[in-house]
C-alpha positions as CSV (number, residue, x, y, z in Angstrom):
1,M,-38.9,48.7,58.2
2,A,-38.7,52.3,59.8
3,I,-36.6,54.7,57.5
4,K,-34.3,56.9,59.8
5,N,-34.2,60.9,59.3
6,Y,-30.5,61.7,59.5
7,G,-31.2,65.4,60.2
8,K,-30.9,68.5,58.7
9,E,-27.9,67.7,56.2
10,N,-31.2,65.1,54.9
11,D,-33.6,67.2,54.8
12,L,-31.5,70.1,52.9
13,T,-30.2,67.2,50.4
14,M,-34.1,66.2,50.2
15,K,-34.5,69.8,49.1
16,T,-32.3,70.5,46.9
17,T,-32.5,67.1,44.4
18,R,-36.6,68.0,44.2
19,Q,-35.3,71.5,43.0
20,L,-32.7,69.9,40.6
21,L,-36.1,67.6,39.8
22,L,-38.1,70.3,39.3
23,H,-36.2,72.8,37.0
24,S,-35.2,69.8,35.2
25,L,-38.7,68.8,34.5
26,V,-39.8,72.0,33.8
27,I,-36.7,72.8,30.7
28,A,-37.8,69.7,28.4
29,L,-41.7,69.9,28.9
30,V,-41.2,73.6,28.0
31,S,-38.7,72.3,24.7
32,V,-41.6,69.5,24.5
33,V,-44.6,71.7,24.3
34,T,-42.5,74.6,23.0
35,L,-41.9,71.4,19.9
36,S,-45.2,69.6,19.8
37,M,-46.5,72.1,17.8
38,V,-44.7,74.2,15.1
39,V,-46.3,76.3,12.2
40,S,-43.3,78.2,10.6
41,L,-44.0,81.8,9.8
42,A,-42.4,82.1,6.3
43,P,-45.4,82.4,4.8
44,L,-45.9,85.7,6.7
45,G,-42.4,87.0,6.0
46,V,-40.7,86.6,8.9
47,N,-38.2,83.7,10.2
48,G,-39.5,81.0,13.1
49,F,-42.1,79.6,14.3
50,F,-46.0,79.3,15.8
51,N,-45.8,77.0,18.5
52,L,-47.2,76.4,22.2
53,G,-44.3,77.3,24.5
54,D,-45.3,81.0,25.6
55,V,-48.5,79.0,27.8
56,A,-46.3,76.5,28.6
57,V,-43.6,79.1,29.5
58,M,-46.5,81.5,32.0
59,S,-48.1,78.8,32.8
60,F,-45.2,77.7,34.3
61,V,-45.0,81.0,36.0
62,I,-49.4,79.7,37.7
63,V,-48.2,77.3,39.5
64,L,-44.5,77.2,40.2
65,N,-45.1,80.7,41.6
66,K,-40.9,80.9,42.5
67,P,-39.1,83.3,39.5
68,E,-35.5,80.8,40.5
69,F,-37.7,78.9,37.9
70,A,-37.0,81.6,34.9
71,L,-33.8,80.6,33.3
72,S,-35.2,76.7,33.2
73,N,-38.3,78.0,31.2
74,G,-35.8,80.1,29.0
75,L,-33.6,77.1,28.5
76,G,-36.4,74.3,27.8
77,S,-37.3,77.1,25.5
78,A,-33.9,77.4,24.2
79,M,-33.6,73.8,24.2
80,A,-36.4,73.7,21.1
81,D,-35.1,76.0,19.0
82,L,-31.6,74.1,18.5
83,L,-33.4,71.6,17.7
84,T,-35.8,72.9,14.8
85,P,-34.2,74.5,11.6
86,Y,-34.1,78.1,13.7
87,Q,-31.2,77.5,16.5
88,I,-30.1,81.0,15.4
89,Y,-32.6,82.1,18.3
90,A,-31.2,80.0,20.4
91,P,-29.9,82.7,22.3
92,Y,-32.6,85.5,21.9
93,T,-34.4,82.8,23.1
94,L,-32.8,82.0,26.3
95,V,-33.3,85.8,26.7
96,I,-36.3,86.3,25.9
97,K,-38.7,83.6,27.3
98,S,-36.8,83.9,31.0
99,L,-37.5,87.5,30.8
100,L,-41.1,87.2,30.1
101,Y,-41.6,84.4,33.0
102,L,-39.7,87.5,35.4
103,F,-42.6,89.6,33.8
104,V,-45.9,87.6,34.4
105,Y,-44.4,87.0,37.5
106,I,-43.9,90.2,38.8
107,A,-47.2,91.3,37.2
108,L,-48.6,88.4,39.3
109,R,-47.1,89.4,42.2
110,F,-48.1,93.4,42.7
111,L,-52.0,93.1,41.3
112,K,-54.6,92.1,43.7
113,K,-58.0,91.6,42.0
114,P,-58.0,88.7,40.7
115,S,-60.1,89.8,36.6
116,L,-56.7,92.1,36.2
117,R,-54.8,88.0,37.6
118,R,-56.1,86.6,34.4
119,T,-55.8,89.6,31.9
120,I,-53.0,91.4,32.4
121,P,-50.1,89.7,33.4
122,F,-51.3,87.9,29.7
123,I,-51.5,90.2,28.0
124,I,-48.0,92.0,29.0
125,G,-46.3,88.6,28.0
126,G,-47.5,88.9,24.1
127,L,-46.7,92.1,24.0
128,W,-42.6,91.6,25.7
129,I,-43.2,87.9,23.0
130,A,-44.0,89.9,19.4
131,I,-41.6,93.0,20.4
132,A,-38.4,91.4,21.7
133,Y,-38.7,89.3,18.6
134,A,-39.6,92.1,16.8
135,F,-36.5,93.5,17.8
136,T,-34.1,90.1,17.3
137,E,-35.5,90.2,13.7
138,V,-33.9,93.9,13.3
139,I,-30.5,92.1,14.4
140,L,-30.5,89.6,12.8
141,Y,-32.3,90.7,9.6
142,G,-31.7,95.0,9.5
143,S,-34.5,97.0,10.2
144,N,-37.1,96.3,7.4
145,A,-37.9,92.9,9.6
146,F,-38.9,94.7,12.0
147,L,-42.8,94.8,11.0
148,P,-42.9,92.1,9.6
149,A,-41.4,89.9,13.2
150,L,-44.1,93.0,15.2
151,G,-47.1,90.6,13.2
152,A,-46.0,88.0,13.1
153,N,-44.7,88.0,16.3
154,A,-47.7,89.8,17.9
155,I,-49.7,86.7,15.9
156,Q,-47.4,84.5,18.7
157,G,-47.1,85.9,21.6
158,F,-51.1,87.2,22.0
159,S,-52.6,84.2,21.0
160,A,-50.8,82.5,23.9
161,A,-51.5,85.4,25.9
162,I,-55.5,84.4,24.8
163,V,-55.1,80.2,25.4
164,L,-53.5,82.1,28.6
165,I,-56.3,83.8,29.8
166,L,-59.1,81.4,29.0
167,I,-56.4,78.8,30.9
168,S,-55.8,80.6,34.0
169,P,-58.5,79.7,36.4
170,A,-58.0,75.7,35.6
171,I,-54.9,76.1,36.1
172,E,-55.1,78.7,39.8
173,T,-57.4,75.9,40.8
174,L,-55.9,72.9,39.9
175,Q,-52.7,73.9,41.6
176,K,-54.6,74.8,45.0
177,R,-56.2,71.7,44.8
178,L,-52.4,70.0,44.2
179,H,-51.4,72.1,47.1
180,F,-48.3,72.7,45.2
181,N,-46.7,75.2,46.4
182,Q,-46.5,74.6,49.9
């Protein structure tokens, strides 16, 4: 039995459905990855936790390569916060992780040399995580929280950057072989 194509309206519906599905998958995967390995940062004197969520967010920049997925990444990260004792961070995380995606995306768009593309965007991302969450701690707990939060979040952000620097060539290869963005 042949499937009939009902024209451009059906093509638009299929494209919209595919985009909705992709956004939903990104939200779910970022949330699950964030929650899959959680280590409290309380022993370092700050609230929050270490996780692999930043690795997921920055990996999706490589795989999806579209700015419209920034909010989905932020929503997935914020959803993870809502499922932990750190719900107070959820609105900040939504903004911070959405901007993380955009900063890495912009850096990848402007950098042409492969060695720079595989390092600089992720270092920018790690730096953003450290600074953004340090200021979040100041908003929530006062100025004395800045330095401890900066140190702890630098560990979080730069650990993710190191992981991405190591795995980004494999992600790029897989993305090209699967023709994911075509």
